[in-house]
C-alpha positions in Angstrom: -73.6 8.6 8.7 -72.3 5.8 7.2 -70.3 3.0 9.0 -67.4 4.2 6.9 -67.7 7.6 8.2 -68.3 5.8 12.0 -65.9 4.3 12.5 -62.9 7.3 11.1 -65.0 9.0 14.1 -64.1 6.3 16.2 -59.8 5.9 15.4 -60.0 9.6 15.1 -61.2 9.3 19.4 -59.1 6.3 19.8 -56.1 7.2 18.1 -55.9 11.3 20.3 -56.5 8.8 23.9 -53.9 6.4 22.6 -51.9 9.5 22.3 -52.4 10.8 25.4 -51.4 7.6 27.0 -48.2 6.5 25.7 -47.0 10.0 27.0 -47.2 7.7 31.0 -44.3 4.9 31.4 -40.6 4.6 31.0 -39.7 4.0 27.6 -37.2 2.5 27.5 -36.2 2.0 23.9 -33.5 4.6 22.5 -34.7 5.0 18.9 -31.8 3.2 17.7 -31.4 0.1 15.4 -28.3 -0.7 16.4 -28.4 -0.2 19.9 -31.6 -2.2 21.2 -31.3 -5.0 18.0 -28.8 -7.5 16.6 -29.0 -9.3 13.6 -29.8 -12.8 14.2 -29.1 -14.0 11.1 -27.5 -12.8 7.1 -25.9 -9.8 8.0 -25.7 -9.2 4.7 -29.5 -9.0 3.6 -30.1 -6.2 6.5 -29.4 -2.4 5.6 -29.6 0.5 8.9 -29.9 3.8 8.4 -27.0 6.1 9.0 -28.6 7.6 11.8 -30.2 3.7 13.0 -33.5 5.4 13.3 -34.4 3.0 10.1 -34.1 -0.7 8.7 -35.0 -2.9 5.8 -34.3 -6.3 5.3 -34.3 -7.8 1.8 -35.3 -11.5 0.7 -34.1 -13.1 -2.1 -32.7 -16.8 -3.6 -30.2 -16.9 -1.5 -31.4 -16.0 2.0 -34.1 -14.3 3.9 -33.4 -12.3 6.9 -33.6 -11.6 11.0 -32.8 -8.9 14.0 -33.2 -9.0 17.4 -33.9 -7.1 20.9 -30.9 -6.7 23.6 -33.4 -6.6 25.8 -36.1 -9.5 26.8 -38.9 -8.1 29.0 -42.3 -9.2 31.0 -44.5 -6.9 30.1 -45.2 -3.5 28.3 -46.3 -2.5 24.5 -44.0 -2.8 21.1 -45.0 -0.5 18.6 -43.2 -0.7 15.5 -43.9 0.8 12.7 -43.2 -1.5 9.3 -43.7 -1.0 5.1 -44.8 -4.3 3.8 -43.5 -5.6 0.7 -45.1 -4.2 -2.3 -46.1 -5.2 -5.6 -46.4 -9.6 -5.9 -45.4 -10.1 -2.2 -46.6 -13.8 -2.7 -44.7 -16.4 -0.6 -43.1 -14.6 1.2 -43.4 -13.9 5.2 -43.2 -10.9 7.2 -42.7 -12.1 10.8 -42.9 -9.1 13.9 -43.2 -10.9 17.2 -42.2 -12.0 20.9 -40.8 -15.3 21.8 -39.2 -17.0 25.2 -37.5 -19.3 23.0 -38.4 -22.2 25.5 -39.3 -25.4 24.9 -42.8 -24.8 26.5 -42.5 -21.4 24.9 -45.2 -18.6 25.3 -45.1 -16.0 21.6 -47.2 -14.2 20.1 -47.0 -13.8 16.7 -48.0 -10.8 13.8 -47.0 -12.8 10.7 -47.6 -10.6 7.3 -48.5 -13.1 4.4 -47.3 -11.5 0.8 -49.9 -11.7 -1.8 -50.6 -11.6 -5.6 -50.2 -7.6 -6.8 -53.8 -6.1 -6.2 -55.0 -8.9 -3.3 -55.3 -7.9 -0.1 -52.4 -8.5 2.2 -53.5 -10.6 5.3 -52.1 -10.4 8.8 -51.8 -13.8 10.8 -52.1 -13.2 14.6 -51.1 -16.8 16.6 -50.8 -17.1 20.6 -48.4 -20.0 22.5 -48.5 -20.5 26.0 -46.4 -22.9 27.9 -45.5 -24.1 24.3 -49.3 -24.6 23.2 -49.8 -22.3 20.3 -52.5 -23.8 17.1 -54.2 -20.2 17.9 -54.7 -18.4 14.2 -56.1 -15.9 13.7 -57.0 -14.3 10.0 -58.1 -10.8 9.2 -57.4 -8.7 5.7 -56.3 -4.9 5.9 -58.6 -2.6 5.0 -55.6 0.0 4.1 -52.6 -1.3 2.0 -49.5 -1.9 3.8 -46.3 -1.6 0.9 -47.9 2.3 0.5 -47.0 3.3 3.6 -46.2 2.8 7.4 -48.7 1.8 9.4 -47.8 0.8 13.5 -48.3 -2.7 14.9 -48.9 -3.0 18.6 -49.0 -5.4 21.3 -50.3 -4.5 24.7 -49.3 -7.9 27.0 -50.1 -7.2 30.5 -51.5 -9.2 33.4 -55.5 -9.0 32.3 -55.1 -9.0 28.3 -53.0 -9.7 25.0 -54.5 -6.7 22.6 -53.3 -7.1 18.9 -53.1 -3.9 17.3 -52.6 -1.9 13.8 -52.7 1.9 14.0 -54.0 1.6 17.6 -57.0 0.0 16.5 -57.7 -3.7 18.0 -57.6 -7.2 15.9 -57.1 -9.5 18.3 -57.6 -9.6 22.8 -56.2 -13.0 24.3 -57.1 -12.9 28.2 -55.9 -14.0 31.2 -58.0 -16.8 31.6 -55.3 -19.3 33.8 -57.8 -19.1 36.2 -59.7 -21.2 34.6 -57.8 -23.4 33.4 -56.4 -21.5 30.3 -52.3 -20.8 29.6 -51.5 -17.2 29.9 -48.1 -16.3 28.7 -47.6 -14.6 32.2 -44.1 -15.8 33.8 -41.7 -15.7 31.0 -39.6 -13.1 29.2 -40.2 -12.3 25.9 -37.4 -10.9 23.6 -38.9 -9.3 20.4 -37.4 -10.7 17.1 -38.9 -9.8 13.1 -37.9 -11.9 10.0 -38.2 -12.0 6.4 -38.6 -14.9 4.5 -39.8 -17.3 1.8 -43.0 -19.2 3.2 -44.5 -19.8 0.1 -45.5 -23.1 0.5 -48.0 -22.2 2.9 -48.4 -18.2 3.2 -50.6 -17.6 0.1 -53.6 -19.5 -1.3 -52.8 -22.7 1.8 -49.5 -22.5 -0.9 -50.8 -22.3 -4.5 -48.8 -19.2 -5.2 -45.6 -19.8 -4.8 -42.6 -16.5 -4.5 -41.9 -15.4 -8.1 -38.2 -14.4 -7.5 -38.2 -12.2 -11.2 -40.2 -9.7 -8.5 -37.5 -10.0 -5.9 -35.7 -9.1 -3.8 -38.6 -8.4 -2.1 -37.9 -5.3 0.9 -40.2 -4.9 4.1 -39.5 -1.9 6.6 -39.2 -0.7 9.9 -38.7 2.3 12.0 -39.9 4.3 14.9 -40.2 1.6 17.3 -40.7 1.8 21.1 -40.2 -0.2 23.9 -42.6 0.3 26.8 -42.0 -3.2 28.9 -40.7 -3.7 31.8 -37.0 -5.5 31.1 -36.1 -8.5 32.3 -33.4 -8.7 36.0 -35.2 -12.3 37.0 -37.4 -10.7 39.3 -41.1 -11.6 38.0 -42.5 -10.4 40.7 -40.9 -6.4 39.3 -42.5 -6.4 36.7 -46.4 -7.7 37.9 -46.4 -4.7 39.7 -48.4 -2.1 39.0 -47.0 1.0 39.5 -46.2 4.4 37.8 -43.3 2.9 35.4 -44.7 -0.3 35.0 -48.7 1.0 33.8 -49.9 -1.5 31.5 -50.6 -3.4 34.6 -53.2 -0.6 35.8 -56.2 -1.5 36.6 -57.8 1.0 33.4 -55.9 -2.0 30.5 -56.9 -4.7 32.3 -60.0 -4.6 29.7 -61.0 -2.5 26.4 -61.7 0.4 26.5 -65.8 1.7 24.7 -63.9 2.8 21.5 -61.7 0.3 21.3 -64.7 -2.7 21.3 -66.5 -1.0 18.8 -63.2 -1.3 16.7 -62.3 -4.3 17.7 -66.1 -5.9 16.3 -66.0 -3.6 13.6 -62.5 -5.4 12.3 -64.3 -9.6 13.2 -67.5 -8.5 11.6 -65.9 -7.2 8.6 -62.0 -7.9 7.8 -61.9 -11.2 9.8 -61.3 -14.7 7.4 -60.2 -17.7 9.5 -61.0 -17.8 13.4 -59.5 -21.3 14.6 -62.6 -20.8 17.7 -65.0 -21.2 14.4 -62.6 -23.8 13.1 -65.2 -27.0 14.9 -63.8 -29.6 12.4 -60.0 -28.1 13.1 -60.6 -29.8 16.6 -63.0 -32.3 15.8 -65.7 -30.2 17.8 -64.0 -30.0 20.6 -62.6 -25.9 20.4 -60.5 -25.2 23.0 -62.0 -23.8 26.2 -60.3 -20.1 25.9 -63.0 -20.2 23.1 -65.9 -20.2 24.9 -65.2 -17.3 27.5 -64.9 -13.9 27.4 -62.5 -11.6 24.3 -63.1 -9.0 27.3 
């Protein structure tokens, strides 16, 4: 059996298991962007469907755009279906992330880096914990994310943070706080999205600039799901294991066997940058978590 056939089987099995899991829990989202989110900048560049179930943002030479959740959360899972900027998207950045917006902020980032037509989209993920970032990883997507919507998810619990693409884990950041590694566990975070011009760095280190004649650049969002603990000032409530806080249950404390195979497949065939391999950047003194287990 070929590697491609194996991965299709693994993804199919994982989707089945996930569809069973996600019915268990307390969904706090309404599915209406107008009710759960507010526009943070450039309302003229944000378009929402009449029923509130779909939203798009545009980038042109005048402005980009952004929106954020009304609530803040401490642990849970966030899913968002996104269709990225089609065609020549070099220089554009679509960001989808969670952040505490504090000076010593915690932040969990998806950044989708546009590319020249015909070249693969790149996902850059990053982690900030207690204000410290510089934890970038990059993977080439194994499909064209501009042709249809795909689901991008963040699972955040006491044990780990998992970045997923269509339920396939592409990155894991474990809680090694007991070993002196900072981990987001006390600060509530809101959900934010934005579309902006990052051509100073986003595509080939800034060599490929945004071609404004190809604009406006459009990114679309729909079918989000927020299954998370709404922050009410009591961290203990969100950290407790309970039927509603399903993400804190022991079975979500690490990757499953199927998830591990998918995770290894992504890192073997699609990873193009890992800060934990960049000895020159860190002058041979890699961050502590780089030598610790990922699951």
